[in-house]
N, C-alpha and C positions, 0 to 999 in steps of 0.2 A: 559535428555537422553530418557525418555519414549516416547517422540514424534517421535523417529525414528522407533517405531513399530506402529505408528498411521496408520490405514488402508489407509487413504487418501494419506499420504506421500509415503507409500509403493506402491500405485497404480501409483504415479508419477515415482518412481524408475522402476517399471515394464514397464511403457510406454517408458522410456529412453532405457531400455534393449531391449524391443521389436523393437524399432526403430533402435538401434545399430545393431541388428541381421538382419535388413532389412526384417522384417516380413511384410506381407501384411495387418496386423491389422491397421485399421483406423476408425476414427469417422466421419461419414458423415457431411459435412459442415452445413447442416440445423440443425442437432442435436447439433453440437458444438455451433452454434449460440444460440440455445434454452438454452443450459446449461449456457452460459454466461449471457443471459438475466434473467434466473431464479436466479442465484447467486446474480446479481445486485438487483433484486426485494427483495429477502430474506434478504440480508444485509441491504438494505434501510429500510425495515420494522423493523428489529431488532434495528437499530439505532433510528428510530422514537419512538418505544415503550420505549426504554431506556430513551430517552429525555423527554418523557411525564411523566415518573415516578420520575424524578429528581427534588428535591427542590433546591433552590438557596440560598447560604450564601456568604459572602465575600470570604471566603477561596475557596469555590467551583468556584466562579466567577474568582478568580485569577488563579486557576489551569486550567480552561477551556480557559482563556485568554492566558496563557502560551502555551497551546497546539495549539491554533490558530496561535500564532506568529511562533512557530516552523514549523507548517504546510506550511507556506509561505517561511520561511528562508531556510529550507533544500533544497527544489527544486531549489530555486534561486541560491544558492551556487553551487549545482550540475551542473546546466546548464551552469553557468558561467565558471566552471572548465572544462567541457567536450566539449563545443560547438566548440572549435578550435582543438580538438583532435580526434573527431570522427564525423560521419555524424550528422548534426544538428537534424535530425529526431530521430536518436538513442540517441543523447544527451538529447532531450526533454523526450523521453520515459524512459531512465535510471533515469533522474531527477524526473520523476513522480513516478517511482517505489520506489525510496529511500525517496521521500518526503511523500509518503503515508505510511501505516503501515501494519504490519503482525498480524492478529488476533491470530494465533497460538503462536507467540512470546509473545503477550499480555497475553494469558492464562497461558503460561509457567512461565512468570515473576510473575504473581499474585500467582501462586502455590508456587514458590520458596520463595517469600517474606513472605507469610503466614507461611511457614515452618521456616523461619528465625525470626519470631516474629513481622513482620510488617504487617499492615492491610491497604492497599490502599482504599480510599473511593470508594463507588459504582459509583459515578459520573465520575470516570475515564473511565468507559465504554462509556460515552458520549464523553469524550475527544478523545477516539480512533475513534469514528465516525466522530468527527469534523476534525480529522487529515487525513481522507481518501480522501476527495473531493478537497481541494484547489490545491494540486499538480496535480491532473488530469485536473482541469480547466486550470491551467497554461500551462500544456503540450499541451492540445488541442488548446489553444490560440496561443502558439508558433508554433505548426504545421500548423495551418491555415495561420498564418502570413508568414511562410516559403513558403507555397504553393502559396500564393498571390505574393510574391516577385519573385519566380521562374517562375510563369505564366506570370508575367508582362514583363519578359525579359529585354530589354534595358530600357523600360519605368520605371522599378523599381527605377532607379536612380533619376527620377524626380517626381514620384507619389507614395506616401506611401499608403498602403491598408487602406480602411476605417475601423476605429476601431469599428464602429457600426456594420458593416457587419461581422467582425471577431467575435465579441461578440455574434451576433445572431447565426452564424453557430456553435459556440462552445457550447453555452448554450442550443441549440435545438438539439444537437447530440442525436440520439435516445437512445443509451445505457446509456449515462451519465444522460440524462433527466429522464430515468426510475429510476436510483438510487436516484436522488433528489426527484422525485415524490413519490416514495415508502416511503422515509423517512418522507415526509409530511403526507402521509396516516397513517403511524404508529403513528406519533405524535398526529394527530387529533383523531384517533380511540382509542388510549390508551390501558388500560387493557382489555377492552371488545374486541377490535380488536385483541390483542395479543392472547387471548383465542381462538377466532374463527380461526385465521390464524396459530395456533401452528402446526397442521398437515402439513401445507404447508411450512412455514418458519422455523420451528424447526425440526420436525421429519424427513423430507426428506432431510434436508440440508447436512448432512454428506455424504449420498450416492451420492447426486448430485455433491458435492465437489470432491469426489473420482473419479467420472466419468470425471469431468472437468480436474482434475490433470492428469488422464490417457492420455487425449487428449493433454494436455500441455507437458507431458513427451515425447509423440511421436513427437510433434513439435520441442522440444529442440533437440532430437536426430537427426532429419532431418536437423537442422540448426547448429549442433555442430561445424562443420568445420569453419563456419563463425565466431562463437564465439571464437574459438581458434586463428583464424587469426586476431582478433580484437586487437586494440592497447593495449600494456601492461599497459597503464595508466588506462584502464577499470578495470583490475584485481586489480591494486593498489587502485583504488577508492573503489572497493567493500570491500577490506580488511581494509583500513584506515578510510574511511568516517564514518562508524558506531561509532567509538570512538570519532571522531571530533564532530559529531552530538550530541552524549551523553554529551560531554564536554560543548557544547553550552547550552544544556538543563539544565545541572547542574548550570551553571552560571546564567541563567535566573531564575531558582528556588531559588537560593540564593538571588538574587535581589528582587524577589517578595515574599520571605518569605514563600515558600510552605512547607508543612509537609514533613518529610523524606520519608514516603512511597509513597506519590504522586510524589515527585521529582524523586525517583528511578524508578517508573513506567513510568514517562515522559521521562526519559533517555532511557529506554528500547524501548519505542514507537518511539522516535526520531531516535534511532539507527537501528530500524528494516526497512525492505523493503517489499513492498506488492508483493505477488505472487498470489492473488485472484482477487481483484477488478481491479487493474491496467491492468493485462493481459486481463481481461474480457472486459474492455473498449478499450484498445489501439489496440488490434488485429483487431478491426474494425474502430476505430476512427483515428489511425495513422498506416495504413497498410504498409507505407514506412519503418517503424522501424522494426528491426529484433528481433522477440520474443526470439530467442536463447540468445541474449545479455541481454535484460532487465529482462527476466524471469530466465535465467540461472544464472546470477550473483546474483540475489536476493535470489533464493532458493538454488543454488548450492554452493555459497560462504558465503554470509552474514547470511543466516538463521542458518546453523550449527555453525558459528562463534559466533553468539549471544547466542545460546542455551548452547554451551560448555564453553565459556569464558565470553561473554559479560554480561549476566544477573547477575551472581554472582559478577562480577567486579563492575558493575554499582551500585548494592545494597550496597556493602561495601564502595565504594567511597562516596555515598550519606550519609551513616551513619557517616563516618569520617568527612566530610565537614559540614554537617548540624547538626550533633549530635543527640544523643538519639536514639530511636527506638520505 
């Protein structure tokens, strides 16, 4: 509940209200793009620093492996379900948002679990980072494939787009490449790099995030009518899919023998939806997708659902199924 008085979230609400009131408040496009790039660089650095600090054991390897599996399974299921119900660009974007993760949900889940007497391993921060990128990669690949098919016109029936060309365009996309490159820089520089970059990637992050969410709130308000007109299946997906994804994560945790705390946190991560990294990438990588849909659903529906109901439920189910605490 305390996240609803988080300044960054409140700035998003303020942005929505300002947009709904048809205020002339706006963030210049050049500044909005800078904020997106900053968040990608800072998040990439944080992930790299966390990865450089992690030691590996069999249990840690299994937890990270489970996270990687869920990172591919969730967006694949989402796209398969949505591709014939909404625009394929929107389907790819929504699948990316729900295949990626929410850092705020992650932090809230850890705090709740610690209060409940569970202690997830520090390596789960690396799991969160691992789960951020695959869905984005898949979405960009899908979007590029759709563009090639649409651009080919009638020739699309006889000539499939070059996989090599699609991969090159996807992996060299500037925003996403920055995320991966920053992660590599953080991993290589380690603790020394973390200390040097703390003022940039740590101290400034919250303020930049608040500014970014203000801009996203304005965007959601401007596109809210489109979101309302969207297929009811999207609303149903936003409500039901978190519990489906959490159930899949629980089954995988059971098969792989993960500790209760790691399993509960994996469930929360799998059930969450990104409203930072994915919008930062997709607003430029897939401009054909409507931000009001993938951002509005993830933050407006799934985020509060997980905070109020999901996290306590996932924790209790993990305890009952896996036992102990």
